C-alpha positions in Angstrom: 21.2 52.9 29.4 24.6 51.3 29.9 22.9 47.9 30.7 20.9 48.2 27.5 24.0 48.8 25.4 25.8 45.9 27.0 22.8 43.7 26.3 22.7 44.8 22.7 26.5 44.2 22.4 26.0 40.7 23.9 23.1 40.0 21.6 25.2 41.1 18.6 28.1 38.8 19.7 25.7 35.9 20.1 24.1 36.5 16.7 27.5 36.6 15.0 28.6 33.4 16.8 25.3 31.8 15.7 25.9 32.9 12.1 29.4 31.5 12.2 28.3 28.2 13.6 25.5 28.0 11.0 28.1 28.7 8.3 30.3 25.8 9.3 27.5 23.3 10.1 26.5 20.8 7.4 23.5 21.9 5.4 20.3 20.1 6.1 19.4 17.4 3.5 15.8 17.4 2.3 14.4 14.6 0.1 11.7 15.9 -2.3 9.2 13.2 -3.3 5.6 13.0 -4.4 2.6 10.7 -3.8 -0.1 10.3 -6.5 -3.1 10.1 -4.2 -4.3 11.9 -1.1 -3.4 10.5 2.3 -6.0 9.2 4.7 -5.5 8.6 8.4 -2.0 7.8 9.6 -3.0 4.8 11.7 -1.3 1.5 10.7 -4.4 -0.5 11.8 -6.7 1.4 9.4 -4.9 2.9 6.4 -4.8 0.5 3.4 -4.1 3.1 0.6 -0.6 3.1 -0.8 -0.1 6.8 -0.1 -0.7 6.7 3.6 1.0 3.3 3.9 4.0 4.9 2.4 4.2 7.5 5.1 3.2 5.1 7.9 6.1 2.7 7.2 8.5 5.5 8.0 6.8 6.3 11.3 5.6 3.0 12.7 7.8 -0.1 13.1 7.0 -3.8 12.8 9.2 -6.4 14.4 10.7 -7.5 11.2 11.6 -5.8 7.9 13.2 -6.6 4.6 16.8 -6.2 3.6 17.0 -3.3 1.1 19.1 -5.0 -1.5 18.6 -8.7 -1.2 17.0 -10.4 -4.2 15.3 -12.8 -3.7 13.7 -11.1 -0.7 15.2 -11.6 2.7 13.7 -10.7 6.1 15.7 -9.4 8.9 15.1 -8.3 12.6 13.9 -4.7 12.9 13.0 -3.9 16.5 14.1 -7.4 17.6 17.6 -8.5 18.7 17.4 -11.4 16.2 14.9 -13.3 14.0 12.1 -15.0 16.0 12.7 -18.5 17.5 10.1 -20.8 16.0 9.1 -24.0 17.9 6.1 -26.3 18.5 6.2 -27.5 14.8 5.9 -24.0 13.5 3.1 -22.8 15.8 5.0 -20.8 18.4 7.1 -17.7 17.8 9.3 -16.1 20.5 10.7 -12.6 19.9 13.1 -10.5 22.0 13.0 -6.8 21.7 15.9 -4.5 21.6 16.2 -2.4 24.7 16.1 1.4 24.7 13.9 2.0 21.6 11.9 5.1 22.2 8.6 6.5 20.8 8.9 10.0 19.5 7.8 12.6 22.1 4.2 13.4 22.5 1.9 15.1 25.0 0.3 11.8 25.8 3.5 10.7 27.5 3.4 13.8 29.9 7.0 14.8 29.1 8.5 11.4 30.0 10.5 9.2 27.6 8.4 6.2 26.5 10.3 3.0 25.7 9.0 0.4 23.3 8.1 -2.8 25.2 6.6 -6.2 24.3 3.2 -5.2 25.6 3.0 -2.5 22.8 3.0 -5.2 20.2 0.4 -7.2 22.1 -1.8 -4.1 22.3 -1.2 -3.1 18.6 -2.1 -6.5 17.2 -5.1 -7.1 19.4 -6.3 -3.6 18.3 -6.8 -4.9 14.8 -9.8 -6.9 16.2 -11.5 -3.7 17.4 -14.8 -3.8 15.3 -15.0 0.0 15.5 -11.8 0.2 13.4 -13.0 -2.2 10.6 -9.3 -2.9 10.1 -8.6 -4.2 6.6 -5.6 -6.0 8.1 -7.4 -8.3 10.5 -7.2 -11.2 8.0 -3.5 -11.5 8.8 -4.3 -12.7 12.4 -8.0 -13.6 12.6 -8.5 -17.3 13.3 -4.7 -17.8 13.4 -3.9 -16.6 16.9 -4.7 -19.3 19.6 -7.8 -18.3 21.5 -8.6 -15.2 19.4 -12.3 -16.1 19.5 -12.3 -14.1 22.8 -11.6 -11.0 20.6 -13.8 -11.8 17.6 -17.2 -10.2 17.7 -18.7 -13.0 15.6 -17.5 -15.5 18.2 -18.4 -13.5 21.4 -21.4 -14.6 23.6 -24.5 -12.5 23.1 -24.3 -9.2 24.9 -20.5 -9.3 25.3 -18.5 -6.5 23.7 -14.9 -6.4 22.3 -12.4 -5.7 25.1 -8.8 -5.2 24.0 -7.6 -6.0 27.5 -9.0 -9.6 27.3 -5.9 -11.9 27.6 -5.5 -14.6 24.9 -3.0 -17.5 24.7 -2.1 -16.5 21.1 -0.2 -13.3 22.0 1.5 -12.6 25.3 4.2 -10.4 26.8 6.4 -13.0 28.6 8.3 -10.1 30.2 9.1 -6.5 29.4 11.1 -7.3 26.3 9.9 -10.8 25.3 6.9 -11.5 23.2 5.3 -14.9 22.4 2.8 -15.6 19.6 1.1 -19.0 19.4 -0.9 -20.1 16.3 -3.6 -22.6 15.9 -1.7 -24.1 12.9 1.6 -23.4 11.1 1.5 -20.5 8.7 4.2 -20.2 6.1 3.5 -16.5 5.7 3.6 -15.5 9.3 7.1 -14.0 9.3 6.0 -11.9 6.3 3.0 -10.7 8.3 5.4 -9.6 11.1 7.1 -7.3 8.6 3.9 -5.4 7.6 3.4 -1.9 8.8 -0.1 -2.9 9.9 1.6 -4.9 12.7 3.7 -2.0 13.7 3.7 -0.8 17.3 1.5 2.1 18.5 1.5 3.4 22.1 -1.6 2.7 24.1 -1.4 6.2 25.8 -1.5 7.9 22.4 -4.5 5.9 21.2 -6.4 6.6 24.4 -5.4 10.3 24.5 -6.7 11.0 20.9 -9.4 8.3 20.5 -10.8 8.3 17.0 -8.4 11.1 16.1 -5.4 8.9 16.7 -4.8 8.7 13.0 -4.2 12.5 13.0 -1.5 12.2 15.6 0.9 9.5 14.4 3.5 8.6 17.0 5.9 5.7 16.4 9.5 4.6 16.8 10.6 4.8 13.1 13.4 6.7 11.4 11.1 9.7 10.7 8.4 11.6 12.6 5.6 13.9 11.3 6.6 17.5 11.6 4.2 19.3 9.1 0.9 18.3 7.6 -1.1 20.3 5.1 -3.8 17.8 4.3 -4.0 16.5 0.8 -1.2 18.9 -0.2 2.1 18.5 1.6 3.5 16.3 4.4 6.9 16.9 5.9 8.7 14.1 7.9 11.7 15.0 10.0 14.5 12.7 11.1 13.6 11.2 14.4 16.3 12.6 16.8 15.7 9.6 19.2 16.1 6.9 16.5 18.4 4.2 17.5 21.8 3.8 15.8 21.1 1.7 12.7 24.3 1.1 10.6 23.9 -0.3 7.1 25.8 -3.6 6.8 23.9 -5.6 4.1 25.6 -7.8 1.5 24.7 -7.0 -2.1 25.0 -10.2 -4.0 26.0 -10.3 -7.6 23.9 -7.5 -9.1 26.3 -4.7 -10.0 23.7 -2.0 -9.3 23.1 -3.4 -5.8 26.8 -3.7 -5.2 27.2 0.0 -6.1 24.4 1.0 -3.7 25.8 -1.1 -1.0 29.3 0.5 -1.4 27.7 3.9 -0.9 25.7 2.9 2.2 28.1 0.5 4.0 29.0 1.8 7.5 26.6 4.7 7.4 23.9 5.4 10.0 20.3 5.5 8.7 18.4 7.7 7.8 20.7 9.8 5.7 18.5 12.8 5.1 17.2 15.3 7.6 13.7 15.8 6.1 11.4 14.2 3.6 9.1 16.7 1.9 6.1 14.8 0.4 3.8 16.6 -2.0 0.4 15.1 -3.1 0.4 15.5 -6.9 -2.6 13.8 -8.5 -2.4 15.2 -12.0 -0.2 13.3 -14.4 1.3 16.3 -16.2 2.0 18.1 -13.0 4.1 15.1 -11.8 6.3 15.0 -14.9 6.7 18.8 -15.1 7.6 18.9 -11.5 10.3 16.4 -12.0 11.6 18.0 -15.1 11.7 21.4 -13.2 13.8 19.6 -10.5 11.1 20.0 -7.8 11.3 16.2 -7.1 14.3 14.0 -6.7 12.6 11.0 -8.2 9.5 10.2 -10.2 8.3 6.7 -9.7 6.0 5.1 -12.2 6.1 7.7 -14.9 2.4 8.3 -15.9 1.9 6.1 -18.9 -0.4 8.4 -20.9 2.3 11.1 -20.9 5.4 8.8 -21.0 6.5 10.3 -24.3 7.5 13.4 -22.3 10.5 11.6 -20.9 10.8 8.3 -22.9 11.3 7.5 -26.6 11.1 3.9 -27.8 11.2 2.7 -24.2 14.4 4.6 -23.4 15.2 7.8 -21.7 15.3 10.7 -24.1 18.9 11.7 -25.0 18.5 15.2 -23.7 17.6 13.8 -20.3 20.5 11.4 -20.4 22.8 14.3 -21.0 21.6 15.9 -17.8 22.6 12.8 -15.8 19.0 11.7 -15.2 18.7 7.9 -14.9 15.9 5.5 -15.9 15.0 2.4 -13.9 12.4 -0.1 -15.1 10.8 -2.0 -12.4 8.1 -4.8 -12.5 5.8 -3.9 -9.6 4.0 -6.4 -7.4 0.7 -4.7 -8.3 -2.7 -5.4 -9.9 -5.2 -3.0 -11.3 -8.8 -4.1 -11.4 -12.4 -2.8 -11.6 -14.6 -4.2 -8.9 -18.4 -4.5 -8.7 -20.5 -4.6 -5.5 -21.9 -8.1 -5.2 -24.6 -6.8 -2.8 -25.8 -4.0 -5.1 -29.4 -4.5 -6.3 -28.5 -3.7 -9.9 -25.2 -5.2 -10.5 -24.7 -7.7 -7.6 -26.1 -11.1 -6.9 -25.3 -14.7 -7.9 -28.3 -15.5 -10.1 -27.6 -16.2 -13.9 -28.9 -12.9 -15.2 -26.7 -10.9 -12.7 -23.7 -13.0 -13.5 -24.5 -12.4 -17.2 -24.5 -8.7 -16.7 -21.1 -8.7 -15.0 -19.7 -11.1 -17.5 -20.7 -8.9 -20.3 -19.0 -5.9 -18.7 -15.9 -8.0 -18.3 -16.0 -9.0 -21.9 -16.3 -5.4 -23.0 -12.9 -4.5 -21.5 -10.2 -4.6 -24.1 -7.0 -5.0 -22.1 -4.7 -5.0 -25.1 -6.1 -1.7 -26.4 -5.9 -0.3 -22.8 -2.3 -1.3 -22.5 -1.4 0.1 -25.9 -3.3 3.4 -25.8 -3.6 4.3 -22.1 -0.6 2.5 -20.6 1.8 3.1 -23.6 3.0 -0.5 -23.3 4.0 -0.1 -19.6 1.8 -3.0 -18.4 1.0 -6.6 -19.0 -2.5 -8.1 -19.1 -3.7 -9.5 -15.7 -4.9 -13.1 -16.1 -5.4 -13.6 -12.3 -5.1 -11.3 -9.3 -1.5 -12.3 -8.8 1.3 -10.3 -10.4 4.4 -12.3 -11.7 6.6 -11.4 -8.7 4.5 -13.1 -5.9 4.5 -16.7 -4.8 1.7 -18.6 -6.4 1.8 -16.9 -9.7 1.2 -19.3 -12.7 2.6 -18.0 -16.0 0.7 -20.6 -17.9 -2.8 -19.6 -16.7 -4.9 -17.7 -19.3 -8.2 -16.1 -18.3 -11.3 -17.6 -19.9 -12.8 -14.1 -20.1 -11.2 -12.2 -22.9 -12.3 -9.2 -24.9 -15.3 -10.1 -27.1 -17.9 -7.4 -27.6 -20.1 -9.6 -29.9 -20.3 -12.3 -27.2 -21.0 -9.7 -24.5 -24.0 -8.3 -26.4 -25.3 -11.8 -27.2 -25.1 -12.7 -23.5 -27.1 -9.6 -22.5 -29.7 -10.4 -25.2 -30.1 -14.0 -24.0 -30.7 -13.0 -20.4 -33.3 -10.4 -21.1 -31.5 -7.1 -21.1 -33.5 -5.7 -24.0 -32.6 -2.7 -26.1 -35.1 0.1 -26.3 -35.7 2.5 -29.2 -32.8 4.6 -28.0 -30.5 1.5 -28.2 -30.0 1.4 -24.5 -30.8 -1.6 -22.5 -33.3 -2.3 -19.7 -33.2 -4.8 -16.9 -34.9 -8.1 -17.4 -37.9 -6.8 -15.5 -38.2 -3.9 -17.9 -36.9 -1.2 -15.5 -34.1 1.1 -16.8 -30.6 -0.2 -16.5 -28.4 2.5 -15.1 -24.9 2.0 -13.6 -22.9 4.4 -11.4 -19.2 4.2 -11.2 -17.1 6.1 -8.7 -13.9 7.7 -10.1 -11.2 9.9 -8.8 -11.5 13.6 -9.1 -8.5 14.2 -11.3 -7.3 14.0 -14.9 -6.4 10.3 -14.6 -9.9 9.6 -13.2 -11.5 11.4 -16.2 -9.4 9.3 -18.6 -10.6 6.1 -17.0 -14.2 7.3 -17.1 -13.9 7.7 -20.9 -12.7 4.1 -21.2 -15.7 2.7 -19.3 -18.1 5.1 -21.0 -16.9 3.6 -24.4 -17.2 0.1 -23.1 -20.7 0.6 -21.8 -21.8 2.3 -25.0 -20.8 -0.7 -26.9 -23.1 -2.7 -24.7 -25.9 -0.3 -24.8 -25.7 0.3 -21.0 -26.1 3.8 -19.5 -23.5 4.7 -17.1 -22.9 7.8 -14.9 -19.8 8.7 -12.9 -19.3 10.2 -9.5 -15.9 11.9 -8.9 -14.6 12.0 -5.4 -11.4 11.9 -3.3 -9.8 8.4 -3.2 -10.1 8.3 0.6 -13.8 9.1 0.5 -14.4 6.4 -2.1 -12.6 3.8 0.1 -14.6 4.8 3.1 -17.9 4.5 1.2 -16.8 1.2 -0.3 -16.2 -0.4 3.1 -19.8 0.5 4.0 -21.1 -1.1 0.8 -22.2 2.2 -0.7 -20.2 2.1 -4.0 -21.5 0.2 -7.0 -18.4 0.1 -9.2 -14.8 1.5 -8.9 -11.4 1.0 -10.3 -8.7 0.2 -7.8 -5.2 -1.3 -7.5 -3.5 -3.4 -4.9 0.2 -3.7 -4.3 1.7 -6.6 -2.3 2.1 -6.1 1.4 4.0 -9.4 1.4 5.1 -11.5 -1.6 2.5 -14.2 -1.5 -0.7 -14.9 -3.4 -2.7 -14.9 -0.1 -2.2 -11.1 0.1 -4.2 -10.8 -3.2 -6.8 -13.5 -2.8 -7.8 -12.2 0.6 -9.4 -9.3 -1.3 -12.1 -11.7 -2.3 -12.5 -13.7 0.9 -16.0 -13.4 2.3 -14.9 -12.6 5.9 -13.1 -9.6 4.6 -16.3 -7.8 3.6 -16.2 -4.3 5.2 -12.4 -4.4 5.1 -10.4 -4.9 1.9 -13.1 -7.0 0.1 -14.7 -4.0 -1.5 -16.6 -6.2 -4.0 -18.3 -7.9 -1.0 -17.8 -11.2 -2.8 -18.9 -14.1 -0.6 -18.9 -17.4 -2.3 -18.7 -20.5 0.0 -16.7 -22.5 -2.6 -14.1 -19.7 -2.9 -14.0 -19.1 0.9 -13.3 -22.8 1.4 -10.5 -22.9 -1.1 -8.9 -19.7 0.4 -9.0 -21.2 3.9 -7.4 -24.5 2.5 -4.7 -22.5 0.8 -3.8 -20.8 4.0 -2.6 -24.1 5.5 -0.2 -24.7 2.6 3.2 -23.4 1.5 3.9 -22.4 -2.0 3.8 -25.7 -4.0 2.2 -27.2 -7.2 -0.8 -28.3 -5.0 -1.4 -24.8 -3.7 -1.0 -23.3 -7.2 -3.8 -25.7 -8.4 -6.0 -24.3 -5.6 -5.2 -20.7 -6.7 -6.1 -21.8 -10.3 -9.5 -23.0 -9.0 -10.0 -19.7 -7.1 -9.1 -17.7 -10.3 -11.6 -19.7 -12.3 -14.4 -18.9 -9.7 -13.4 -15.3 -10.0 -13.9 -15.4 -13.7 -17.1 -17.4 -13.4 -18.8 -14.8 -11.2 -16.9 -11.7 -12.2 -16.9 -9.6 -9.1 -13.8 -8.1 -10.7 -12.7 -7.1 -14.1 -9.0 -7.8 -14.1 -7.0 -5.1 -15.9 -3.2 -5.0 -15.8 0.1 -5.4 -13.9 2.0 -2.2 -14.4 5.7 -1.9 -15.4 7.1 1.0 -13.6 9.4 3.4 -15.4 11.2 5.4 -12.7 13.3 8.5 -13.5 15.9 9.6 -11.0 17.7 13.0 -10.7 21.5 12.8 -10.9 22.0 14.0 -7.3 19.9 11.3 -5.7 22.1 8.4 -4.3 21.5 4.8 -3.2 18.2 4.5 -5.2 16.7 1.1 -5.7 13.0 0.1 -5.7 12.0 -2.6 -3.3 9.4 -5.3 -4.4 7.4 -5.0 -1.2 8.3 -1.9 0.8 6.6 1.1 -0.5 9.4 3.5 0.1 13.2 3.6 0.4 13.5 7.0 1.9 15.7 6.0 4.9 18.4 4.7 2.5 18.5 7.7 0.1 21.1 10.5 0.2 21.4 13.8 -1.6 24.6 15.1 -3.1 24.0 18.9 -2.5 26.6 20.1 -4.9 25.2 18.0 -7.7 21.7 19.4 -7.2 23.0 22.9 -7.0 25.1 22.6 -10.1 22.2 21.2 -12.1 20.3 24.4 -11.6 23.0 26.6 -13.1 
């Protein structure tokens, strides 16, 4: 009995001590953000949707990254000791890794610390060639690495299968911390590629331990690690306790806003928050109401159809300004488009009558009306796939395909798409003409359905819609099982190559969802890859844009202008033109958040 009393007294003392320590410890800082689409698999080699890529870039680390504040953009070493040494007339890159960088703990490591080494990047990059993954990022390396035909299934001898352990001259670990990459030809975008999350390091042990479920067990070396995951609802990232000391030391240039952010960050170790709580919020109204109810620290890209809830005449409403809420307008490196499956028996093909059908659909899209009514002016018309902020953009180019419903109907009449008694058209062979567009199962998806229903009614074309999750649509699209779908693409690196690769024939089954495969376009794309940004390359891009408009695998829509609203307690906020998130740089002023709730 006496022992039990002593134990209880000891327990009480320990409890009081713990309470006292907790009271004096700094409160945990949690960043509350949202993503507008459901996540897919957290595998940098596979995920191409913005939602998952946003999470992945905080878990997995490429060798290079971008400075947070530098405009124009500036690359810097990330896991390397310095920027790569480039030799052999731009064909050889030598990288030296920092020592002591650790992967976050996982059962695959059997309780042992696991250091990042050069061989991890060799494995991770060669893994993009695995045909089982159908990686949308293979275009960044395919045909560029010296000797990579030993990894490419289209180049392997009959009967020989892909083997990730096959050595190639194009990528080698010289020693434990030194990596050498050799290219077939100079590539002016290659440093950008080494800064993409898709080239981030994964550990072989993790991939082998979990197999095709590796995307459900993300293990990286980044500033955050996955701690909670309620699929399609909430993801929580926790500060990586093993993350190396990373002290902010960037210069800010002449921009006053950047200078202010730099002053708040200088000398501090990143990341600054302990947790990032990410909610998946697909409905437009729920995003705005959540922000106004202080559930989220920032709302990026205010949903245009409901912009009047926070904006008036393009400015933040006075009552929100009085609360200390801030508005930041940001020109995104993003393109919205509708694609059509070029292999589909109804809408695909390269014959005149199939081209006429797609051209008529493109002519039925009224971008000016869409921008005014649906986007509330927060967008500009897309003339080519390239947004204004990427290399290769040509402000003087105007698409030859502009809204003209009369011409669209005349085109369909000319090529045999006859109207029946019900005013709806048939195919030239007399069979019914029926289209099927996939759309996202949310309010925004339903709004987009109404736009295309109106467009098709004006042409006398029947259209049905199939609502599904974004990730399911992408999976089906890669298999060629989607006829039509709206999509957007945001730059992974700031060059036109990153957008035109979406139409390159070799990328069918990856990011070329339209399955466009035109030899003339492919040849121009390959030619452009050997060139730096120049008037000559812009002429090639212009020819590629004209071929896009000639065959119409896409209907180009808009480049959005992002109106971001920021809570008064959120510090160090600036949008980056390429990186999807800035979570590692953000800080919370707890008193300000608490006071705002009074």
